[in-house]
N, C-alpha and C positions, 0 to 999 in steps of 0.2 A: 269293093265288097265281098264279104266272108261267103264262100258259097261251098258247103262240105261235100266229101266224096262220100256216098252212100254204099259203095261196092264192099262187098265182103262183109257186110255187116247182116245184123240179124233180119227177120224179114217184117218186125213191127216197124214202120216208118218212122213215126213220132220219136221212139224210142233210138233208133239209129243217129236221129238227127243229135239227139241229145247226148249220144257216146261220143260223136265227132265234137261236138262243142265242149265237152269236158275234155276231150283230147289235145284240143286247140288252145284251151287256157292253159292245161299242164304245160304245153309245149313252149307257151309264151307267144304262139301266133296270135291270140287273142288277150288284149291286155286290160287290166280293170279301167273301167271308164269308156272303154270303146264300145259304140253303138253298132249294133248290128241290122241287119236286113228287115224292112218291113216284113209282116207276115205275108202280103201278096205278093213283093217282089221274090222272096225265097222260095215262095209256093210256084211261081213262075218257070225262076231257074232250074227246080230240082221235077218240074211235071208233077207236082202233087196238088192236092185239094189245099185250100186255105186252112182248112178246118184241122188239118194233121199237122202244120206248121205251128198253129195256135195252140193245139195240145203240147206239142214240143216245148214251145215256150213256156208254156204253164209248169210242165214237169222241171224244166231247168232253173225256173223260181222256186220250186218247192226243194229243189237240191240245192238252192242258195248260190247258183252260178249264175245267174241273171236276176236282174230285176226291171219290170216295167210300167212305165206311167202313162196313162192317156193322154195324148197329145204330145208326148215328149219321145216315145221310142223305148226299144229295150236296150239294156246297157250291162256289159261285163260287170260282175260284181268282183272283189277280192276272192283271191283263191283260197281264203281261211273259211272252210263252212262253219268251222266252229264258231268263228266270230260272227259269222252271217246269220247262226242260227238266232242270234239276238235282234238282229235287223229287220229287214224287210220281210214279208211272208208272202206265199203264193196268194194270188188275186183271188183265187177260188176255181171253182169247177166252170164248166162251159156255161155261156151267156144264157140267162134262163134257168139253169138248172141248179141243184139244191148246194147250198156251201157244206164242205165237210165238217163234220163234228171233229173239234180239235182235241186231240190227246197226245198232242207234240209239245206242249209247253208247259214246262214243270213249272206250275204254279200251285198254291195251295187254293183248297175248296172255297169259294166266296159264300158268305152269309148274307143273303140278301135281307134279312131283318134288322142285321146290324146297324144301330147309329151311334156307334162309338166315335168314330170320328166328327161326326156334326156335334158331339157333346163337347170332345174337346177342342174343338175351335172355338165353340161358343164360351167355353169356360177362359181359354185364353185371351178372348175380347172382352168377356167380362171383367176379368183382373186387369186390364189395361195393360196388356204385355203384348198386343198385337203388333206393335211398332216395333219391339226389342227382337220379335222372331223374325223381323226383316232387315236386321242390323246385322253388324259384324258379332262374333262370338263374344259375349260376356264370359270373362274368367269364371264367374258364377256357375255358368250353365256348362260350362267342360267339366268341372269338377263334379256337379250332379250328375251328369253322363256319366263319368268314370265311377260313382259310387253306384248308382242304378244299374251300369253294367256288372260290377262286382257282384250285386245281389243276384241277378238273373244269372251269373254263372254259380254262385254258390247253390242255387237250387238244381244245378246240373253237376254237383258233388266237385266243382272245381273252386277251392278257397282261395283267396288273393287279395292282395290289399290294391285298393281303388288306384296307387300309384304304378301296380302293374297291370291295369286294362286301360288300351286306348281306343276312344269312339272312332268309328270311322264311317265314311259314305257307303254302307253297305259291304257285304262280304266278299266281292269281286276286287273293290278298291283295296279291302285290308288284306287278302290274299297277294295281289301284287305288292303292296308296300312290304309284306315280309318277303318274296321272292327278290326284290331289289336290295334288300338289307343283307340276307344270306347269300346271295349268288353273285358272279360275273358272267358276262355273256360268256358261254360256250360250256359253262359248267352242267355235268350232267344232274338230272333229278330223277330219282325215281319214283315211280306212281302203279297205281293199277293199271292191268293191262285194258281194262276199260275204265276209261277215265272221263270226268266230266267236262262239257265243253268250253265253260269258263277256264279252265286249268291250262287246256291246249291252245286256249286263246291267248291266255297270257305269257305261257312259255314260247309261243311264236313270235309276239309281239318283243320280249327280252332277249330271244335268241340263245333259248334254253333247250337243249337235246332231253326228249322225255326217254325213258327206259321203264317200259311195261313189266311189273311184276306179276306171274301167274297166280291166279285166285281160285277160289272153291266159294261154296255158299256161305263161308263166314268172312270173306275178304282174301286178304294177300296170305299166301302160304308162307309161314316164317322160313323154311327151307330156302325157298323161292329168293324171297328177299335177303336171304343171307348170301346165296350166291351173286346175286345183284350187286350188291353191294361191295364184293370182292372183285367181281370183274369189271365194274366201272369206276370204283374209287369215288364215287358220289359221298357227298357230306351230305345231302338233303333228302329227306322222303315226304311225299305228301301223299296223306291217306284220309279215307272216309270212313272210319270204323263203326259208324251209326247209320244204317239205312244208304248204303253205298250207292250212288248216283252214276251209273244206270241200273245196276243189279238190284238194289235193296237189300244186298249181305248186310249181315249185323255180326261185329264179332262177340264171341262170349268169352265170359272171364280166362279160360285157359288160354284162349287163342290172343287174347290181348296181352297175358303174361308173356307168353313166348315173343310176339312182335316186340314187346318191351326189352325184352332181351336182346334181341338181336340188334334193335337202336343203342343200347348200352355198348354192346360189343364193338360196334364199326363205329361208335361216336357220331353218329348220325343227329341232325337236326330233325325231329319231327315235327312237321306241320301237319296239323289235324284239321281238316274242314268239319265243322259240327254243327253245319245249315240245318241238319235234320234229326240232331242227336236229341232236341228235347222232345221229339215225337216219339222216338224210342224209347224214352225213359230210361236208359242203358248211362252210365258213368263215360266221360270221353276217355280216351287212351292216354292222353296227355296226363291226367293226373298218375298214372303209374311212373311216368318219367318227368316228373317237374325240372329237373335241371336241363332237359334236351327239350322238353316240348313247348311249342308254341300254337295255341288254339284259335281258331278263326271261325267266327260265327256271327249270325245276324237273326233279324226278327222276320226276314222276309218270306222264309219255309213255313213259319209256325204262327204269326201272327198277323201280318198284312205284307203282299207281296212289293207294294209301293212304298212301304215306311224303312227309307234307305238308313238304316241305323245298324252298323256292324262294330262288329268287336276285335281287338287284336290282343291276346292275353296270355301271358305266361310269366314265372319267377325267373327263368334263364335271362343271361344278359342282354342276347338279342332283342327278347320280348321288352325288357326294360328300355333299352334303348330307342323302341320304336315309339314306347309310350311316352317318351321326351321330346320326340320330334313331330310335333303338334302339327307344323306344317304338311307333313308328308301323310298325317293320319288324320287328324281331328278338324282341320281347316277346311276341308272339302264337305263336310257334314254340315247340310244347311241347319240354320239353329230353329226353323220352325219344326224340322223333323226329330231334331234333338230333344225339344220341349215335349213334343207328343210322345216320342218314346219315354222319356222320364217318366212323365205321368202316367203312361199306362204301366209301367213298370212298378211304380210306386202304390198306385190305386190298386193294383189286382187285375188290371183291366187286360192286361199282357197275358197273366195266368189264366184268365177266364177263357181269352180267345182260344188260347194254347189247347186247353182242355176240350174246348168244342171243335177244334181241328183234329185233335187225337180221335175223338168219337167219330167225326166223319170221316176219318181217313181210314179207320176199323171197318166202317160201315162198307164203304165203296171199296176197300180191298176184298171183304167177304162177297160183294157183288160178284167181283172179276172171278175170284176163287169157284164160284158157283157155275158163272157164265163159260170159263175156258177149261172144264175138266183134263185133269191132267198135267195142264202147262204151269199151275200156280201150286209149288209144293205146300201141303196142308202146314206144314211146321214154320212156314216162312213169316216173319213178324210182319204184321200192317204196314204197310207202305205206301205212300203218294205216288210212287212210280213202280211199274211193274215191268220186270223184264220178262221176254218170252223167248227162250231159245229156239233157234230155228237150225234144221240141218243143212240147209241149202243158203241161197243168197239172200242175205236180209235185204238189200236195196232193191231186189225184184218184188219182193214180199210186201215191201213199203209202198212200192207203185201200184201193186195189187189192192193193198187197204186204202189208198187215195180214191182209186178207180170206185171203190165201194162205199166211199164215202166217208172214209175215217183217216184223219193225218196221224201218222206215229213216225217215230224216229229209227231209222236204222241204223245198225252197228257201227258202217263206217265212220258216223260222226263221233264216237266215242273211241274208236281203235286205235291204241297206242303203237301195238307191233301188228304185224302182217298176218301172223296166226291167231289173233284174237277170235274170242267165240262170235259165232254168228247170232243175232238176235234183233229183236225190237223192243223199244220202251215205249211204254204205255204210260203217260200222267193222265193218273185218275181224277185228280184236282183240277183239273181243266174244262172238263164237263161242267156245263152250267147248273145240272142237277143229277140227281140219281136217275132220273129218268132218262134224261139223255145220255148219260153214262152207259144205261142198260142197253138202249137202242144201238149205240156205238158198239156195244161187246156182241150183239148179235151180229152185226155186220161183220165185224171180226171174225167171229167163229165160223160163219160161212166161206169168209174168204179164206181161211186158213184150213178149210177143209177137217173142220173139228165135227165130232159126234156130239148131239144134243146132250146135255147132262140131264139130272132129275129134274122131275115137274117144276121144282123150285126154281131151275136155272130157265126154264122155257119161257115163263112168263114172269112179268114185272109185278112185282108185290104191290099192293095200293099204299104201302107206306115209302117205297122207293122214291117216291116224286118229294116227299117231305124233307125240308131241311130244317134240323132243330136250330132253334134262334141262339145265338151266344150270348143274349142280353139278360 
């Protein structure tokens, strides 16, 4: 039975247990799948209250170190916090207490008035296509998906032939396919110093060492990218130029041109994750380097999170090769998802839902700017995720936020380098309404020690609980 030593640790006992647990996992003393002592057993052996151990296990679950199931016990998760971010979430606050408001899950805002999916499924059934949607992919659907994907990208300013577009089962699957195409195990990959968890998880799985590149408010610094390319000999760089996750940075035209020049100078393959690009309304960086650029995107962050329809696109040889390898790209795409995605792109539903999402993102970003004075730059583009820089330990700040009833994500989940900036990511779309978001922001303001802003930020507008319909 694992029993930690708490000697020399901080005075907060439940955090001391979590620290000891994290160290034991990192050292290999506790392995994934190993069962931990029950709350009562560990409390008795440590001479603590059961509630203290319960709080420790919940905090460990929030950090994705363990998972617990009623009747089965508590088990050690994989050491990959990035991958676990997509897995089990903490069970909640103490028994009988309020559930925290989730600002940790990076999803678009949901429109409760939308009936788009019901209408699409009814149309599929009425046209007698329901059985085909559950069969293997007909060639006509894959070609239709290529054409629809090319049309969606043309609206982004990337004009490609359907043959240069490969439909995939979401952006994560698309990104993994691209990395497998471009890299061998052990190859260095350049990324932003704060990178989105899906990229870190894929790199860990594929055994690709990531090298973080310094950033500012517009994303990676061209000089830093130049130095990193020379120092590592990397052939691949993965960037999010539009609404970078987690910082929300957007590259302006001058910065895009400078980064494109570095890509050409070093002969890098540019893999651009454009999941949020349609929200930003800025053209993709890959359009400046068509001979070296591969774009990865999906409808998950702009149209519907569960619509697993992603795209790999580009005119360069690796992208064209991936488009031909349909077993690695298009076959995992569920035909029903492909059918709904094509319909929505063709009939304008996807564009209408995107417009609604833009408006809702703008409204929620404005809420955050008013509620957190001084922390949101006034010139920052409206983003579904907000980065709050902090001078101290972001992990400790995230714990305080959870205690105040708000789930956020600390910098350690995104950091690629040891000296990466400290901060918290707030996912504004995860709140179920603007009113819930307003409550979360009030809690965060108090927890982070901010002064109240204007009278506008002290009260919730009567309209802040109103969600415009996308219909």
